[in-house]
Backbone as CSV, one residue per row, in Angstrom:
resi,resn,N_x,N_y,N_z,CA_x,CA_y,CA_z,C_x,C_y,C_z
1,MET,20.890,26.156,23.861,20.633,24.712,22.234,19.460,24.912,21.593
2,ALA,19.711,25.025,20.661,18.509,25.150,19.472,18.101,23.428,19.549
3,ILE,16.601,23.604,19.334,15.916,22.364,19.846,16.309,21.556,18.225
4,PHE,16.831,21.218,17.371,17.693,20.936,16.244,18.381,20.388,16.911
5,ASP,19.362,20.921,17.574,20.166,20.282,17.875,20.492,18.816,18.880
6,TYR,19.423,18.412,18.728,18.886,17.279,19.521,19.327,16.354,18.316
7,GLU,19.701,15.245,17.981,19.749,14.109,17.273,18.419,12.836,17.206
8,TRP,17.767,13.276,18.581,16.861,12.594,18.675,15.353,13.802,17.735
9,ILE,15.584,14.303,17.684,14.760,15.484,17.512,13.676,15.188,15.943
10,GLY,15.340,15.213,15.327,14.220,14.116,13.888,13.559,12.620,13.236
11,PHE,14.113,12.307,14.885,13.072,10.776,14.989,11.529,11.316,14.975
12,VAL,11.040,12.682,16.038,9.606,12.845,16.166,9.414,13.665,14.871
13,ILE,10.231,14.345,14.699,9.668,14.676,13.278,9.724,14.317,12.202
14,THR,10.460,13.104,11.515,9.858,12.478,10.711,8.627,11.291,10.868
15,PHE,9.126,10.603,12.200,8.013,9.609,13.026,6.080,10.379,12.921
16,LEU,6.503,11.714,12.832,4.621,12.595,13.036,4.476,12.992,11.381
17,GLY,5.781,13.284,10.674,5.119,13.789,9.081,5.307,12.247,8.565
18,THR,5.826,10.837,8.573,5.128,10.025,7.851,3.817,8.958,8.192
19,LEU,3.517,9.551,9.561,2.873,9.207,10.140,0.894,9.588,9.705
20,PHE,1.250,10.438,9.246,-0.097,11.664,8.762,-0.117,11.827,7.629
21,LEU,0.724,11.356,7.074,1.193,11.280,5.256,0.388,10.091,4.674
22,ILE,0.943,9.279,5.446,0.762,7.318,5.408,-0.685,7.255,5.831
23,GLY,-1.239,8.277,7.062,-2.580,8.104,7.255,-3.460,8.420,6.804
24,GLU,-3.308,9.654,5.736,-4.001,10.234,4.672,-4.426,9.649,3.599
25,VAL,-3.650,8.205,3.214,-3.595,7.332,2.061,-4.738,6.405,2.982
26,LEU,-4.459,6.254,4.005,-5.198,4.907,4.485,-6.139,5.236,4.751
27,VAL,-6.963,6.802,5.236,-8.532,7.137,5.658,-8.681,8.314,5.434
28,ASN,-9.965,8.616,5.210,-10.383,9.891,4.184,-10.165,10.869,5.600
29,MET,-9.657,11.976,5.616,-9.153,12.998,6.859,-9.548,13.976,6.159
30,ARG,-9.972,13.986,4.457,-10.051,15.414,3.808,-9.204,16.303,3.815
31,GLY,-7.919,15.884,3.740,-6.081,16.195,3.463,-5.679,17.081,4.989
32,LEU,-6.170,16.909,6.026,-6.032,17.204,7.249,-4.204,16.828,7.462
33,PHE,-4.711,15.656,7.297,-3.592,14.828,7.711,-2.071,14.902,6.736
34,ALA,-2.560,15.094,5.731,-2.243,15.336,4.830,-1.196,16.800,5.034
35,LEU,-2.027,18.042,5.384,-1.388,19.477,5.220,-0.056,19.281,6.606
36,LEU,-0.225,18.375,7.742,0.345,17.845,8.879,1.371,17.276,8.271
37,GLY,1.089,16.058,7.970,2.468,15.671,7.573,3.278,16.260,6.248
38,ILE,2.972,17.623,5.589,3.702,18.199,5.099,4.605,18.574,5.211
39,GLY,3.747,19.534,5.834,4.086,20.286,7.530,5.594,19.987,8.260
40,PHE,5.980,18.759,8.911,6.265,18.546,9.491,7.751,17.857,7.986
41,ILE,7.344,16.892,7.178,8.356,16.657,6.411,9.457,17.794,5.909
42,THR,8.902,18.662,5.693,9.101,20.452,5.423,9.975,21.240,6.219
43,VAL,9.719,20.780,7.509,10.495,21.368,8.622,11.232,20.135,8.954
44,TYR,11.481,18.953,8.565,12.650,18.595,8.655,13.582,18.790,7.707
45,PHE,13.724,18.887,6.578,14.546,18.891,5.287,14.375,20.474,5.518
46,GLY,14.221,21.400,6.238,14.034,22.798,5.242,15.980,23.053,7.189
47,ALA,15.441,22.204,7.975,15.678,22.687,9.316,17.670,21.853,8.817
48,TYR,17.657,20.963,8.558,18.543,20.193,8.227,19.510,20.575,6.760
49,VAL,18.744,20.683,6.187,19.847,20.559,4.013,18.911,22.322,4.110
50,GLY,20.663,22.344,3.402,21.093,23.325,2.144,20.007,23.611,1.559
51,THR,19.743,25.079,1.585,18.564,25.517,0.842,18.447,25.207,-0.651
52,GLU,19.348,25.261,-1.289,19.324,24.512,-3.013,18.999,22.728,-3.365
53,SER,19.348,22.214,-1.897,18.618,20.740,-1.537,17.351,20.388,-1.276
54,VAL,16.965,20.810,-0.455,15.839,21.270,0.023,13.886,20.690,-0.856
55,ILE,14.577,21.305,-2.014,12.919,20.350,-3.008,13.647,19.088,-3.626
56,LEU,14.437,19.018,-3.638,15.629,17.668,-4.185,14.913,16.438,-3.242
57,MET,15.307,17.125,-1.717,15.195,16.168,-0.796,13.632,15.786,-0.514
58,ILE,12.750,16.818,-0.701,11.323,16.528,-0.717,11.033,15.796,-1.417
59,ILE,10.975,16.166,-3.073,10.519,15.482,-4.315,11.202,14.049,-3.822
60,ILE,12.228,13.311,-3.804,12.501,11.892,-3.335,11.479,11.117,-2.622
61,TYR,11.248,12.170,-1.395,11.065,11.552,0.131,9.127,11.073,-1.250
62,PHE,9.166,12.720,-1.064,7.574,12.377,-2.160,7.024,11.163,-2.826
63,VAL,8.112,11.404,-3.626,8.132,10.059,-4.848,7.869,8.338,-4.178
64,GLY,9.403,8.487,-3.066,9.230,7.155,-2.431,7.427,6.842,-2.027
65,LEU,6.662,8.032,-1.547,5.508,8.136,-1.076,4.425,7.698,-1.511
66,VAL,4.544,8.102,-3.429,3.783,8.048,-4.159,3.955,6.551,-4.920
67,LEU,5.103,6.021,-5.094,5.230,4.175,-4.956,4.595,3.470,-4.853
68,ILE,4.237,4.067,-3.119,3.861,2.785,-1.921,2.440,3.404,-2.306
69,VAL,1.660,4.117,-2.683,0.491,5.071,-3.160,-0.467,4.135,-4.329
70,ILE,0.817,4.223,-5.695,0.577,3.441,-7.006,0.545,1.582,-6.312
71,ASP,2.007,1.318,-5.704,1.908,0.313,-5.014,0.586,-0.756,-5.138
72,GLY,-0.352,0.169,-4.052,-1.612,-0.367,-3.121,-2.250,-0.224,-4.214
73,LYS,-2.296,0.358,-4.957,-3.945,1.177,-5.762,-3.591,0.252,-7.035
74,ILE,-2.950,-0.282,-7.416,-2.879,-0.851,-8.607,-2.252,-1.706,-9.200
75,VAL,-0.558,-1.629,-8.691,0.210,-3.255,-8.968,0.232,-3.817,-7.777
76,ASN,0.144,-3.599,-6.591,-0.418,-4.387,-5.734,0.841,-5.502,-5.015
77,ASP,1.726,-5.561,-5.449,2.919,-6.924,-5.523,3.858,-6.384,-4.186
78,GLY,3.779,-5.651,-3.990,4.853,-4.919,-3.352,6.332,-3.883,-3.538
79,THR,6.491,-4.332,-4.604,8.113,-3.919,-5.303,8.307,-2.322,-4.997
80,LEU,6.910,-1.654,-5.950,6.829,-0.138,-5.707,6.985,0.079,-4.701
81,ALA,6.310,-0.447,-3.124,6.414,-0.081,-2.224,7.524,0.048,-1.387
82,THR,8.253,-1.571,-1.677,9.622,-1.521,-0.743,10.630,-0.259,-1.324
83,ILE,10.460,0.229,-3.082,11.063,0.811,-3.710,10.655,2.405,-2.879
84,GLY,9.493,2.303,-3.139,9.077,3.831,-2.518,9.504,3.981,-0.823
85,LEU,9.523,2.924,-0.412,10.073,3.206,1.384,11.820,3.638,1.364
86,VAL,12.467,2.453,0.172,13.786,2.449,0.785,13.899,4.720,0.109
87,SER,13.814,4.775,-0.666,13.403,6.367,-1.270,13.539,7.110,-0.153
88,MET,12.184,7.075,0.635,11.934,7.805,1.621,12.536,7.391,2.668
89,LEU,13.321,7.040,3.337,14.751,6.384,4.040,15.759,6.969,3.669
90,THR,15.916,6.619,2.110,17.010,7.034,2.168,17.381,8.837,1.898
91,ALA,16.212,9.914,1.302,15.867,10.726,1.744,16.288,11.426,2.815
92,VAL,15.301,10.492,4.113,15.804,11.217,5.357,17.284,10.981,5.764
93,GLY,17.269,10.120,5.536,18.710,10.390,6.092,20.253,10.791,5.742
94,ILE,19.944,10.542,4.331,20.561,11.467,3.613,21.017,13.050,4.672
95,ALA,19.765,13.887,4.488,19.355,15.342,5.279,19.784,14.916,6.646
96,ALA,20.293,14.006,7.178,20.477,13.941,8.553,21.745,14.883,8.535
97,PRO,22.388,15.685,9.916,23.610,15.741,10.122,24.681,14.996,10.626
98,SER,24.245,13.774,11.260,24.999,13.415,11.565,25.151,11.383,11.230
99,VAL,25.553,10.205,11.716,25.039,9.077,11.084,23.739,8.791,12.425
100,ALA,23.901,9.642,13.859,23.438,8.982,14.170,22.279,9.814,14.603
101,ALA,21.679,11.034,13.904,20.438,12.142,14.039,20.505,10.871,12.057
102,ALA,20.524,10.288,11.221,20.013,9.746,10.733,19.466,7.783,10.874
103,VAL,19.490,7.568,11.817,19.173,6.259,12.387,17.806,6.650,12.797
104,TYR,18.114,7.588,14.210,17.025,7.775,14.492,15.971,8.653,13.699
105,ALA,16.333,9.361,12.345,15.113,9.891,11.231,14.710,8.525,10.308
106,ILE,15.273,7.733,10.198,14.997,6.373,10.271,13.851,5.621,10.476
107,ILE,14.471,6.035,11.955,13.645,4.729,12.713,11.989,5.142,12.849
108,GLY,11.883,7.009,13.052,10.718,7.683,13.063,9.929,7.408,11.185
109,VAL,10.750,6.965,10.306,9.704,7.001,9.308,8.745,5.334,9.432
110,LEU,9.878,4.379,9.702,9.406,3.040,9.996,8.832,3.205,10.622
111,LEU,8.516,3.824,12.080,7.320,3.775,13.339,6.472,4.661,12.335
112,GLY,6.468,5.774,11.973,5.430,6.169,11.302,4.482,5.540,10.435
113,VAL,4.959,4.715,9.778,4.442,3.869,8.625,3.573,2.831,8.856
114,GLY,4.334,2.264,9.971,3.262,1.302,10.913,2.468,1.590,11.797
115,CYS,2.659,2.635,12.844,1.926,3.294,13.666,0.645,4.330,12.841
116,SER,1.110,4.333,11.371,-0.102,4.850,10.737,-1.514,4.147,10.249
117,PHE,-1.342,2.625,11.060,-2.349,1.943,10.478,-3.369,1.768,11.296
118,PHE,-3.016,2.018,12.677,-3.896,2.399,14.094,-4.672,2.924,13.861
119,PHE,-5.240,4.030,12.414,-5.731,5.231,12.399,-6.659,4.056,11.655
120,LEU,-7.135,3.048,10.895,-7.696,2.732,10.125,-8.411,2.182,11.623
121,LYS,-8.868,1.951,12.850,-9.436,1.212,13.868,-10.143,2.802,14.413
122,VAL,-9.897,3.829,14.038,-10.736,4.670,14.640,-11.283,5.985,13.490
123,PHE,-10.397,5.710,12.355,-10.928,6.280,11.260,-12.372,5.882,10.164
124,LYS,-12.834,6.318,9.443,-12.941,4.986,8.151,-11.922,5.065,7.059
125,ARG,-12.015,4.035,6.304,-11.059,3.852,5.473,-11.388,3.958,3.933
126,ARG,-10.549,4.575,3.210,-10.426,5.365,2.312,-11.126,4.100,0.900
127,GLU,-11.919,4.519,0.283,-13.034,3.512,-0.178,-11.992,2.484,-1.419
128,MET,-10.866,3.287,-2.316,-10.368,2.700,-2.734,-9.641,1.278,-2.425
129,TRP,-9.076,1.584,-1.196,-8.408,0.222,-0.555,-9.849,-0.848,0.885
130,THR,-10.450,-0.367,0.384,-11.437,-1.013,0.981,-11.468,-2.060,-0.464
131,LYS,-12.196,-1.881,-1.827,-12.249,-2.314,-2.933,-10.323,-3.093,-3.389
132,ILE,-9.609,-2.713,-3.219,-8.230,-3.080,-3.185,-7.693,-4.270,-2.406
133,ALA,-7.787,-4.223,-1.032,-7.803,-5.547,0.288,-8.881,-6.322,0.142
134,LEU,-10.204,-6.105,-0.967,-11.721,-6.964,-0.617,-11.498,-7.268,0.342
135,LYS,-12.484,-5.896,0.786,-11.948,-5.839,2.892,-13.781,-6.741,2.209
136,ASP,-14.590,-6.351,1.410,-15.552,-6.503,0.737,-16.118,-8.553,1.410
137,GLN,-14.355,-8.904,0.590,-14.543,-10.293,1.327,-15.578,-11.369,0.037
138,LEU,-15.451,-12.597,-0.134,-16.366,-13.386,-0.971,-17.004,-14.436,-0.275
139,SER,-17.525,-13.382,0.304,-19.055,-13.981,1.141,-20.441,-13.432,1.092
140,LYS,-21.276,-14.258,1.689,-22.701,-14.376,1.206,-23.172,-13.161,2.740
141,GLU,-21.937,-13.651,4.197,-22.251,-13.012,4.829,-22.322,-11.116,4.760
142,ALA,-20.808,-10.703,3.649,-20.965,-9.442,3.354,-21.913,-8.791,2.845
143,GLY,-22.523,-9.562,2.325,-24.092,-9.137,1.201,-24.537,-9.713,0.213
144,TYR,-23.273,-10.523,-0.418,-23.419,-11.404,-1.752,-24.658,-12.333,-1.899
145,ASN,-25.931,-11.884,-1.383,-26.685,-12.989,-1.471,-27.411,-13.315,-3.225
146,SER,-27.175,-13.086,-4.100,-28.078,-12.995,-4.964,-26.633,-14.620,-5.719
147,MET,-27.201,-15.220,-5.907,-25.251,-16.311,-6.448,-26.025,-16.709,-8.117
148,ASN,-25.106,-16.201,-8.779,-25.400,-16.376,-10.457,-24.420,-17.764,-10.077
149,MET,-25.872,-19.089,-10.530,-25.726,-19.989,-10.771,-24.959,-20.393,-11.919
150,GLU,-24.797,-19.998,-12.800,-23.836,-20.669,-13.520,-21.806,-19.966,-12.817
151,TYR,-22.145,-19.354,-12.591,-20.880,-18.899,-11.704,-20.247,-20.117,-10.786
152,GLU,-21.501,-20.731,-9.686,-21.698,-21.761,-8.731,-21.129,-22.915,-9.177
153,THR,-21.794,-22.943,-10.838,-21.102,-24.493,-10.672,-19.639,-24.491,-11.187
154,LEU,-19.098,-23.331,-11.391,-17.395,-23.425,-11.568,-16.504,-24.150,-10.602
155,VAL,-17.131,-24.150,-9.017,-16.084,-24.671,-8.172,-15.913,-25.586,-8.057
156,ASN,-14.045,-26.045,-7.707,-13.509,-27.127,-8.365,-13.249,-27.341,-9.901
157,GLU,-13.372,-26.587,-10.768,-13.206,-27.082,-12.207,-11.743,-25.800,-12.576
158,VAL,-10.988,-26.579,-13.496,-9.447,-26.433,-13.417,-9.630,-25.220,-14.205
159,GLY,-8.506,-24.565,-14.146,-8.407,-23.654,-15.742,-7.278,-23.212,-16.286
160,VAL,-7.372,-22.212,-16.768,-6.111,-21.935,-17.184,-5.882,-20.170,-17.354
161,THR,-4.487,-19.338,-16.522,-4.378,-18.015,-16.805,-4.334,-17.779,-18.156
162,LEU,-5.184,-16.388,-18.507,-4.797,-15.757,-19.308,-3.589,-14.947,-19.233
163,ASN,-3.414,-14.717,-18.578,-2.345,-13.481,-18.077,-2.110,-13.062,-16.996
164,ASP,-1.271,-12.630,-16.322,-0.934,-12.836,-14.344,-1.866,-12.297,-14.172
165,LEU,-1.715,-13.496,-12.521,-3.265,-12.591,-12.134,-2.594,-12.086,-10.790
166,ARG,-2.271,-10.312,-10.385,-1.824,-9.468,-9.669,-2.774,-9.043,-8.695
167,PRO,-3.261,-9.189,-8.120,-4.215,-10.829,-7.591,-5.142,-10.675,-8.834
168,VAL,-5.917,-10.038,-9.633,-6.795,-9.974,-10.167,-6.256,-10.143,-11.911
169,GLY,-7.319,-11.218,-12.626,-6.781,-11.566,-14.148,-7.742,-12.191,-14.880
170,THR,-7.990,-12.614,-15.530,-8.437,-13.683,-16.698,-8.111,-14.977,-16.678
171,ILE,-9.048,-15.927,-16.460,-9.113,-17.587,-16.747,-9.491,-18.020,-18.012
172,LYS,-9.562,-19.001,-18.497,-10.433,-19.944,-19.561,-10.442,-21.140,-18.377
173,ILE,-11.859,-21.659,-18.779,-13.021,-22.723,-18.389,-13.802,-23.276,-19.200
174,ASN,-13.293,-24.430,-19.835,-13.959,-24.867,-20.646,-14.226,-23.903,-21.893
175,GLY,-12.864,-23.445,-22.245,-13.703,-22.525,-23.187,-14.307,-20.791,-23.042
176,LYS,-14.217,-20.665,-21.973,-14.798,-19.428,-21.974,-14.166,-19.049,-21.192
177,ASP,-14.231,-17.481,-20.982,-13.103,-16.641,-20.298,-13.754,-16.078,-18.976
178,TYR,-13.045,-15.768,-18.263,-13.826,-15.149,-16.554,-13.005,-14.335,-15.676
179,SER,-12.978,-13.352,-15.573,-12.784,-12.493,-14.766,-12.257,-13.701,-13.153
180,ALA,-11.139,-13.787,-12.634,-11.147,-14.242,-11.683,-9.820,-13.150,-10.376
181,ILE,-9.814,-14.143,-9.568,-8.675,-13.557,-8.649,-8.099,-14.485,-7.640
182,SER,-6.614,-14.003,-7.388,-6.678,-15.449,-6.408,-6.340,-14.866,-5.350
183,ASP,-5.758,-15.000,-3.988,-5.711,-15.270,-2.584,-4.963,-14.560,-2.232
184,GLY,-4.441,-13.319,-3.326,-3.385,-12.511,-3.088,-2.284,-12.757,-3.312
185,LYS,-1.942,-13.767,-3.822,-0.892,-13.922,-4.762,-0.639,-14.224,-5.858
186,TRP,0.490,-13.571,-6.870,0.826,-13.735,-8.053,0.732,-14.612,-8.759
187,ILE,-0.193,-15.352,-9.428,-0.296,-16.554,-10.555,0.405,-15.965,-12.116
188,LYS,0.765,-16.795,-12.460,2.003,-16.144,-14.045,0.655,-16.951,-14.465
189,LYS,1.093,-16.047,-15.766,-0.388,-16.707,-17.371,0.420,-18.260,-17.824
190,ASP,-0.584,-18.607,-18.232,-0.592,-20.255,-18.456,-0.728,-21.098,-17.650
191,SER,-0.842,-20.386,-16.252,-0.897,-21.506,-15.005,-1.865,-21.694,-15.173
192,LYS,-2.404,-23.112,-14.154,-3.356,-24.023,-14.397,-3.866,-23.190,-12.771
193,VAL,-4.904,-22.796,-12.493,-5.941,-22.595,-11.135,-6.896,-23.628,-11.365
194,ARG,-7.326,-23.849,-9.857,-8.517,-24.593,-9.407,-9.668,-23.368,-8.485
195,VAL,-11.197,-23.179,-9.625,-11.831,-22.259,-8.225,-12.173,-23.436,-7.065
196,VAL,-11.768,-21.906,-5.816,-12.065,-22.858,-4.863,-13.499,-21.881,-4.484
197,LYS,-13.785,-20.732,-4.896,-15.024,-20.105,-4.170,-15.587,-19.467,-4.816
198,VAL,-16.766,-18.792,-5.396,-17.338,-18.496,-6.193,-17.814,-17.922,-5.354
199,ASP,-18.509,-16.366,-5.560,-19.718,-15.626,-4.440,-20.509,-14.217,-5.814
200,GLY,-21.328,-14.966,-6.295,-22.060,-14.168,-7.045,-21.321,-14.037,-8.708
201,THR,-20.576,-13.001,-9.038,-19.374,-13.341,-10.329,-18.462,-12.692,-10.044
202,LYS,-17.697,-13.030,-8.681,-16.485,-13.390,-8.284,-16.047,-14.902,-7.736
203,ILE,-14.887,-15.136,-8.822,-14.194,-16.612,-8.428,-13.257,-16.673,-7.433
204,LEU,-12.836,-16.547,-6.948,-11.428,-17.082,-6.236,-10.880,-18.356,-6.570
205,VAL,-8.997,-18.024,-6.673,-8.845,-19.175,-7.576,-7.279,-19.853,-6.916
206,GLU,-7.192,-20.488,-7.198,-5.996,-21.113,-6.406,-4.683,-22.279,-7.445
207,GLU,-3.494,-21.692,-7.297,-2.563,-22.447,-8.303,-2.646,-23.883,-7.931
208,THR,-2.929,-24.650,-9.017,-3.213,-26.368,-8.891,-1.962,-26.893,-9.804
209,LEU,-1.321,-27.667,-9.582,-0.507,-28.901,-11.212,-1.340,-29.541,-11.384
């Protein structure tokens, strides 16, 4: 019996493919993980989907991956990431030869996404995620020792958002505009916010009544 006749093999392939592709997005592996991931996913769709549909399924899968990247790098509210994950799951599920195989493949994708974050403990994080996730943290311990005195006086001041904070945006305090960031929450335009922390020229705010 050919190895692809086993329903569980789809789990192994989609797990490894997704693991390496998401891993390449998270850590800097100079394309090695990307090549491995593309190889596994291509093998999966090539084994289960007719020649005329392979390209379409691969496109659907990778569009989902791109949406996850865009969400993390630009939008950062989880909407596109959710759509992207659903797209990836749909692609591997439709391509599977049976319901059981589809379940295995979907579980493989989900576990691959989750396990890919373990790469962060071993390899160097990509700089774009360091900036987006604000892992530089708004703290003096992280190296921000030159505090801008003007900004320091803003602590506990109340202002209003001039646009949506997702989580970065612009606020107005005492008639002056400042760039600010929320604590990861999406704060709508024209909302009242209070400055809870300032480090250098970085202003952390929270919504207030």
